C-alpha positions as CSV (number, residue, x, y, z in Angstrom):
1,M,-70.2,91.5,-11.2
2,K,-70.3,88.0,-12.8
3,M,-74.1,88.0,-12.6
4,K,-74.3,91.4,-14.3
5,I,-72.0,90.2,-17.1
6,L,-74.1,87.1,-17.7
7,K,-77.4,89.1,-17.6
8,Y,-76.4,92.1,-19.7
9,G,-74.1,90.0,-22.0
10,R,-77.0,87.7,-22.8
11,T,-79.3,90.6,-23.4
12,A,-76.9,92.4,-25.7
13,L,-76.4,89.2,-27.8
14,A,-80.2,88.7,-27.9
15,V,-80.7,92.3,-29.2
16,L,-78.0,91.8,-31.8
17,V,-79.6,88.5,-33.0
18,G,-83.1,90.0,-32.9
19,T,-82.0,93.0,-35.0
20,A,-80.3,90.7,-37.5
21,C,-83.5,88.6,-37.8
22,V,-85.7,91.6,-38.5
23,A,-83.2,92.9,-41.1
24,A,-83.0,89.5,-42.8
25,F,-86.8,89.1,-43.1
26,A,-87.0,92.7,-44.3
27,G,-84.7,91.7,-47.1
28,K,-82.0,94.1,-46.1
29,F,-79.2,91.6,-45.5
30,Y,-78.7,88.0,-44.5
31,P,-76.6,87.0,-41.5
32,V,-76.1,83.4,-42.7
33,R,-74.9,81.6,-39.5
34,I,-77.8,82.9,-37.3
35,F,-80.4,81.0,-39.3
36,D,-78.2,78.1,-40.0
37,M,-78.2,77.6,-36.2
38,Q,-82.0,77.1,-36.1
39,L,-82.4,73.6,-34.7
40,T,-85.2,72.2,-36.9
41,A,-83.7,73.6,-40.1
42,L,-80.3,72.3,-39.1
43,L,-81.6,68.8,-38.5
44,Q,-83.3,69.0,-41.9
45,R,-80.1,70.0,-43.5
46,V,-78.2,67.1,-41.9
47,M,-80.8,64.6,-43.1
48,V,-81.1,66.1,-46.6
49,D,-77.4,66.3,-47.6
50,F,-75.4,65.4,-44.5
51,S,-73.0,68.2,-45.2
52,V,-70.0,68.6,-43.0
53,A,-70.9,72.2,-42.1
54,A,-74.4,71.2,-41.0
55,V,-73.0,68.3,-38.8
56,I,-70.5,70.7,-37.2
57,L,-73.1,73.3,-36.5
58,L,-75.5,70.8,-35.0
59,S,-72.8,69.3,-32.8
60,L,-71.8,72.8,-31.7
61,L,-75.4,73.6,-30.7
62,L,-75.7,70.4,-28.7
63,V,-72.4,70.9,-27.0
64,L,-73.3,74.5,-26.0
65,T,-76.5,73.2,-24.6
66,L,-74.8,70.5,-22.6
67,L,-72.3,73.0,-21.2
68,F,-74.5,76.0,-20.5
69,G,-78.1,75.0,-20.8
70,R,-80.9,76.4,-23.0
71,I,-79.1,79.6,-24.0
72,Y,-80.3,78.9,-27.5
73,C,-83.9,79.8,-26.5
74,S,-82.9,83.1,-24.9
75,T,-80.4,84.3,-27.5
76,L,-80.7,82.6,-30.9
77,C,-84.4,81.8,-31.3
78,P,-86.3,84.7,-33.0
79,F,-89.7,83.5,-31.9
80,G,-88.4,83.4,-28.3
81,L,-87.0,86.9,-28.6
82,M,-90.4,88.1,-29.9
83,Q,-92.1,86.7,-26.8
84,E,-89.5,88.2,-24.5
85,L,-90.1,91.6,-26.1
86,L,-93.8,91.2,-25.6
87,M,-93.3,90.2,-21.9
88,T,-91.1,93.3,-21.4
89,V,-93.7,95.6,-22.9
90,L,-96.5,94.1,-20.9
91,R,-94.4,93.6,-17.8
92,R,-95.9,90.2,-17.3
93,K,-94.9,87.9,-14.4
94,T,-95.2,84.1,-14.4
95,G,-96.1,81.7,-11.6
96,V,-94.5,78.3,-11.1
97,Q,-95.2,76.1,-14.1
98,K,-94.9,72.3,-14.3
99,N,-93.7,70.1,-17.1
100,L,-96.8,68.8,-18.8
101,P,-96.3,65.2,-20.1
102,Y,-98.0,65.8,-23.5
103,K,-95.2,68.1,-24.6
104,Y,-92.8,65.1,-25.0
105,F,-95.3,63.3,-27.2
106,L,-95.8,66.5,-29.2
107,A,-92.0,66.8,-29.8
108,V,-91.7,63.2,-30.7
109,A,-94.4,63.6,-33.3
110,V,-92.7,66.6,-34.9
111,F,-89.3,65.1,-35.0
112,G,-90.7,61.6,-35.8
113,F,-92.4,63.1,-38.9
114,L,-89.1,64.9,-39.7
115,A,-87.3,61.6,-39.6
116,G,-90.0,60.1,-41.7
117,G,-89.3,62.6,-44.4
118,T,-91.8,65.5,-44.0
119,V,-91.9,68.8,-42.2
120,V,-95.6,69.1,-42.3
121,L,-95.9,69.2,-38.4
122,A,-92.9,71.4,-38.0
123,R,-94.5,74.1,-40.2
124,W,-97.1,74.5,-37.4
125,L,-94.9,74.3,-34.3
126,D,-91.3,75.0,-35.1
127,P,-90.5,78.4,-33.5
128,Y,-88.2,79.6,-36.3
129,T,-90.8,78.8,-39.0
130,L,-93.6,80.5,-37.0
131,F,-91.4,83.6,-36.7
132,G,-90.6,83.7,-40.4
133,S,-94.2,83.0,-41.4
134,A,-95.5,85.8,-39.1
135,A,-92.8,88.2,-40.1
136,T,-93.7,87.9,-43.8
137,G,-97.5,88.2,-43.2
138,A,-98.5,84.6,-43.9
139,W,-101.9,84.0,-42.3
140,I,-100.8,80.7,-40.6
141,G,-97.8,82.4,-38.9
142,V,-99.8,85.5,-38.0
143,G,-102.7,83.5,-36.5
144,L,-100.5,81.2,-34.5
145,S,-98.3,84.0,-33.3
146,L,-101.4,85.9,-32.1
147,L,-102.4,82.8,-30.1
148,V,-99.0,82.6,-28.6
149,A,-99.1,86.3,-27.8
150,I,-102.4,85.8,-25.9
151,L,-100.7,82.9,-24.0
152,V,-97.8,85.2,-23.1
153,C,-100.3,87.6,-21.5
154,F,-101.5,85.0,-19.1
155,K,-98.8,82.3,-18.9
156,G,-95.5,84.0,-19.9
157,R,-93.3,81.9,-22.1
158,F,-95.5,78.8,-21.7
159,F,-95.0,78.0,-25.4
160,C,-91.3,77.7,-24.8
161,S,-91.6,75.5,-21.7
162,N,-94.5,73.3,-22.6
163,I,-95.3,73.4,-26.3
164,C,-92.2,74.1,-28.4
165,P,-90.7,70.9,-29.8
166,V,-87.2,72.5,-30.0
167,G,-87.5,73.7,-26.4
168,V,-88.4,70.2,-25.3
169,A,-85.5,68.6,-27.1
170,L,-83.0,71.1,-25.8
171,G,-84.6,71.0,-22.4
172,L,-83.8,67.3,-22.0
173,L,-80.2,68.1,-22.7
174,S,-80.2,71.2,-20.5
175,K,-81.5,69.2,-17.6
176,H,-78.1,67.5,-17.5
177,A,-76.0,70.5,-18.5
178,L,-72.7,71.1,-16.7
179,N,-73.7,74.7,-15.7
180,K,-77.1,75.1,-14.0
181,I,-79.0,77.8,-12.0
182,Y,-79.5,76.5,-8.5
183,I,-80.5,77.6,-5.0
184,E,-78.4,77.3,-1.9
185,N,-81.1,76.0,0.5
186,D,-79.3,77.2,3.6
187,K,-79.3,80.8,2.5
188,C,-82.7,81.0,0.7
189,V,-85.6,82.6,2.7
190,S,-88.3,81.8,0.1
191,C,-89.0,85.5,-0.6
192,G,-89.9,84.8,-4.2
193,L,-88.0,87.8,-5.7
194,C,-86.2,85.5,-8.2
195,A,-89.4,83.7,-9.3
196,R,-91.1,86.9,-10.2
197,K,-88.4,87.6,-12.9
198,C,-88.5,84.1,-14.4
199,P,-90.4,84.1,-17.7
200,T,-90.9,80.3,-17.9
201,G,-92.0,79.8,-14.3
202,S,-89.0,77.5,-13.7
203,I,-88.2,78.6,-10.1
204,D,-90.2,77.1,-7.3
205,F,-89.1,79.3,-4.4
206,K,-91.3,77.5,-1.9
207,N,-89.5,74.2,-2.4
208,K,-86.2,76.0,-3.3
209,T,-85.7,74.3,-6.6
210,V,-85.0,75.4,-10.2
211,D,-86.2,73.4,-13.2
212,N,-83.2,73.6,-15.5
213,E,-85.2,71.7,-18.1
214,T,-87.5,74.6,-18.7
215,C,-85.1,77.3,-17.7
216,I,-84.0,79.2,-20.8
217,K,-81.0,80.9,-19.2
218,C,-82.1,84.4,-19.6
219,F,-80.3,85.2,-16.3
220,K,-83.0,87.7,-15.3
221,C,-83.3,86.1,-11.9
222,L,-79.6,86.5,-11.1
223,G,-78.9,89.5,-8.9
224,Q,-82.5,89.5,-7.5
225,C,-81.6,87.5,-4.4
226,R,-80.7,89.6,-1.4
227,K,-79.2,86.6,0.4
228,D,-76.9,85.6,-2.4
229,S,-78.5,82.1,-2.5
230,L,-79.1,81.9,-6.3
231,H,-76.2,80.9,-8.5
232,Y,-75.3,79.8,-12.0
233,G,-72.5,77.3,-12.4
234,I,-71.6,73.8,-11.5
235,K,-74.0,72.7,-8.8
236,P,-72.4,70.9,-5.9
237,A,-73.0,67.2,-5.9
238,A,-75.9,65.9,-3.8
239,S,-76.8,62.4,-2.9
240,V,-80.1,61.3,-4.5
241,P,-81.5,57.9,-3.6
242,F,-82.2,55.8,-6.6
243,S,-85.7,54.6,-7.0
244,P,-86.5,52.3,-9.9
245,A,-90.0,53.5,-11.0
246,R,-92.2,51.1,-12.8
247,R,-94.1,54.1,-14.3
248,R,-91.0,55.3,-16.0
249,I,-90.5,52.0,-17.7
250,L,-94.1,52.0,-19.0
251,V,-93.7,55.6,-20.2
252,S,-90.4,54.8,-22.0
253,T,-92.1,51.9,-23.7
254,A,-95.0,54.1,-24.8
255,F,-92.5,56.7,-26.1
256,A,-90.7,54.0,-28.1
257,A,-94.0,52.9,-29.7
258,F,-95.0,56.5,-30.3
259,I,-91.6,57.3,-32.0
260,A,-92.0,54.4,-34.3
261,A,-95.6,55.4,-35.1
262,S,-94.6,59.0,-35.8
263,I,-91.8,58.0,-38.1
264,R,-94.1,55.6,-39.9
265,G,-96.7,58.3,-40.1
266,G,-94.2,60.8,-41.5
267,I,-93.2,58.3,-44.2
268,D,-96.8,57.7,-45.2
269,F,-97.6,61.4,-45.2
270,S,-94.6,62.4,-47.2
271,K,-95.8,60.2,-50.1
272,A,-99.0,62.1,-50.3
273,A,-97.7,65.6,-49.5
274,V,-96.9,66.7,-53.1
275,G,-100.3,67.5,-54.5
276,K,-100.5,70.4,-56.9
277,L,-96.8,71.2,-56.4
278,K,-95.9,69.0,-59.4
279,K,-97.2,71.9,-61.5
280,A,-95.3,74.6,-59.7
281,F,-92.0,76.3,-60.6
282,L,-89.4,75.8,-57.9
283,P,-86.2,77.7,-57.2
284,A,-82.9,76.2,-58.5
285,G,-81.7,73.7,-56.0
286,A,-85.1,72.5,-55.0
287,G,-84.6,69.2,-56.8
288,N,-88.1,67.9,-57.5
289,P,-91.6,68.6,-56.1
290,D,-91.7,65.4,-54.0
291,D,-88.6,66.3,-52.0
292,F,-89.4,70.0,-51.8
293,A,-92.9,69.5,-50.6
294,N,-91.6,67.6,-47.6
295,R,-88.5,69.8,-46.9
296,C,-89.6,73.4,-47.2
297,L,-90.4,74.9,-43.8
298,N,-92.2,77.9,-45.4
299,C,-90.1,80.3,-43.3
300,N,-90.3,82.6,-46.3
301,L,-86.7,83.8,-46.0
302,C,-86.1,83.2,-49.7
303,V,-89.3,85.1,-50.5
304,Q,-88.1,88.2,-48.7
305,N,-84.6,88.0,-50.1
306,C,-85.3,87.3,-53.7
307,P,-84.2,90.5,-55.5
308,M,-86.5,89.8,-58.5
309,K,-89.5,89.1,-56.2
310,I,-90.6,86.0,-58.2
311,I,-90.5,83.6,-55.2
312,K,-94.0,83.6,-53.6
313,K,-95.4,82.3,-50.3
314,A,-97.5,79.2,-50.1
315,N,-101.1,79.6,-51.0
316,E,-104.2,77.6,-51.6
317,D,-102.8,76.2,-54.8
318,Y,-99.3,75.3,-53.6
319,L,-98.4,74.2,-50.1
320,T,-94.8,75.6,-50.2
321,V,-93.0,78.6,-51.6
322,H,-92.8,78.6,-55.4
323,I,-91.8,80.8,-58.4
324,D,-94.3,83.0,-60.2
325,Y,-93.1,84.3,-63.6
326,G,-96.0,86.7,-63.9
327,D,-94.2,89.9,-63.2
328,N,-90.5,89.1,-63.6
329,F,-87.8,86.5,-64.3
330,C,-85.1,84.7,-62.4
331,D,-81.8,86.7,-62.6
332,Y,-79.2,84.6,-64.2
333,N,-76.5,86.1,-62.0
334,C,-78.3,85.5,-58.7
335,H,-78.6,82.5,-56.4
336,K,-79.7,84.3,-53.3
337,C,-82.4,81.7,-52.4
338,S,-79.8,79.0,-52.3
339,E,-77.7,81.1,-50.0
340,V,-80.4,81.9,-47.5
341,C,-82.3,78.7,-47.2
342,P,-81.4,77.3,-43.8
343,S,-83.1,73.9,-44.1
344,G,-81.6,72.5,-47.3
345,A,-84.9,72.5,-49.1
346,I,-83.1,74.7,-51.6
347,K,-79.7,73.2,-51.7
348,K,-76.7,75.4,-51.3
349,I,-75.3,75.5,-54.8
350,S,-72.8,77.8,-56.4
351,L,-73.7,80.5,-58.9
352,A,-72.0,78.5,-61.7
353,E,-74.2,75.4,-60.8
354,K,-77.3,77.6,-60.6
355,Q,-76.6,79.0,-64.1
356,K,-76.8,75.4,-65.4
357,T,-79.7,74.2,-63.4
358,Q,-82.8,73.6,-65.4
359,I,-85.9,74.6,-63.5
360,A,-88.3,75.1,-66.4
361,L,-88.6,75.1,-70.2
362,A,-89.5,78.0,-72.5
363,T,-91.7,77.3,-75.6
364,V,-92.7,79.7,-78.4
365,N,-96.3,79.9,-79.6
366,E,-95.8,80.6,-83.3
367,D,-99.5,81.5,-83.7
368,V,-98.9,84.6,-81.5
369,C,-95.2,85.4,-82.1
370,V,-94.5,88.5,-84.2
371,K,-90.9,87.6,-84.9
372,C,-89.5,90.7,-83.1
373,G,-86.4,88.9,-81.9
374,L,-86.3,90.5,-78.4
375,C,-86.1,87.1,-76.8
376,V,-82.9,86.3,-78.7
377,H,-81.1,89.3,-77.3
378,E,-82.4,88.8,-73.8
379,C,-81.5,85.1,-73.3
380,P,-78.5,85.0,-70.9
381,R,-77.3,81.7,-72.2
382,Q,-77.6,82.7,-75.9
383,I,-79.5,79.6,-76.8
384,I,-82.3,81.2,-78.9
385,R,-81.7,81.4,-82.6
386,K,-83.7,83.2,-85.2
387,E,-83.5,83.5,-89.0
388,P,-84.2,87.0,-90.4
389,A,-87.8,86.1,-91.4
390,G,-88.3,83.1,-89.1
391,Y,-89.6,82.3,-85.7
392,P,-87.3,82.0,-82.7
393,E,-86.0,78.5,-82.0
394,I,-85.1,77.6,-78.4
395,R,-82.5,74.8,-77.8
396,M,-84.4,72.8,-75.2
397,D,-81.4,70.8,-74.2
398,E,-79.7,74.0,-73.0
399,C,-82.7,76.1,-71.7
400,I,-82.7,76.5,-67.9
401,G,-86.1,78.2,-67.7
402,C,-85.1,81.5,-66.2
403,G,-88.0,83.3,-67.9
404,A,-86.0,86.2,-69.2
405,C,-87.3,85.6,-72.8
406,Q,-90.9,85.5,-71.6
407,S,-90.5,88.7,-69.6
408,V,-89.5,90.8,-72.7
409,C,-92.0,89.2,-75.2
410,P,-94.4,92.0,-76.1
411,V,-97.2,89.6,-77.2
412,K,-96.9,86.9,-74.6
413,A,-95.9,84.3,-77.2
414,I,-93.5,82.5,-74.9
415,A,-94.7,80.3,-72.1
416,M,-92.8,78.5,-69.3
417,T,-93.4,74.9,-68.4
418,P,-92.1,73.3,-65.1
419,V,-89.8,70.3,-65.2
420,E,-90.5,67.2,-63.2
421,R,-87.0,67.0,-61.8
422,Q,-84.3,69.7,-61.9
423,R,-81.0,68.8,-63.5
424,I,-77.7,70.5,-64.1
425,L,-77.1,70.8,-67.8
């Protein structure tokens, strides 16, 4: 009974989370806490503003992993759930997989760059970012997701066990979790039934061992054993002889050097990551192009949930999401992008703060203006003045650059100019 509760309870939670993820990226509604619990985005938030909420959520995630293992990977990660669905459809089975050493260096590089101030590597490897990028049709996300899908066909959830930096980080904690999946050697007859259900190849039935570092706690193996030798819980203590390994010392030294180099590389790269973004319009709460270029994961959740559809995906001109005033303007009474951003690239500001945040400046071209006065009536802050026979005059010290005036101008006489650094007026 306990095994069935674990298996079906985990499956029900995964289905609920997966449904919420699809709904969020379809722009239907946004279940805040689900995406606030994505590890890389959460680490980014902690480093960006060190908010109490972010620290509490990160601590909760780490404690859950130390108590129950990598349940994050089987219940909260949308990219993992996508792979699980694919495996279910294809009915793929996985052989025993080993921990490949390179995955640790890959994870160190990703999180080292993150500590160095840039998410440039995370955009290519973070599972949440890949899911968001693929769900919104961005070519990078779609292309990488197709590669992972091919990997699933031949190697199951190999990405989760030997590539994903989030999986590596949580796996190191899961290895020492209080509750583990383990085999009672005396009862096990090495039939392999449990191993056939394992999507990560974590069960070595021949040697009667379970690798709880790669095990994602999907609980699909539970209930398969006809001898009741497979369990989930606190593993009985066993005496393990201590053997000081010289190789471990050398590997640890290499890791330390690699961590330092990764952080240094992240710092150096972050200085050069801005590029053309200085000319881009950014959502309220983005701060400035330098910070935003190194913080935005390009998950595109803000793109999908912007009611005015002015936030666009990264393209060849801008390496992050950005605002395009071509077809619409920023609604004065909306701060949805601030609410949905899980990484802190767009800071969580109140509507009142957003209504005072200057993201651009509007200017009037008097050579084109026909003095119709539509912009005066459309301005939500009422900062445009116009004499009966004169041109509109915009008070620059109070303009937030929402673009409402530009959107109603019949002759395109009003242009928007980005600011170097956003400020609250």
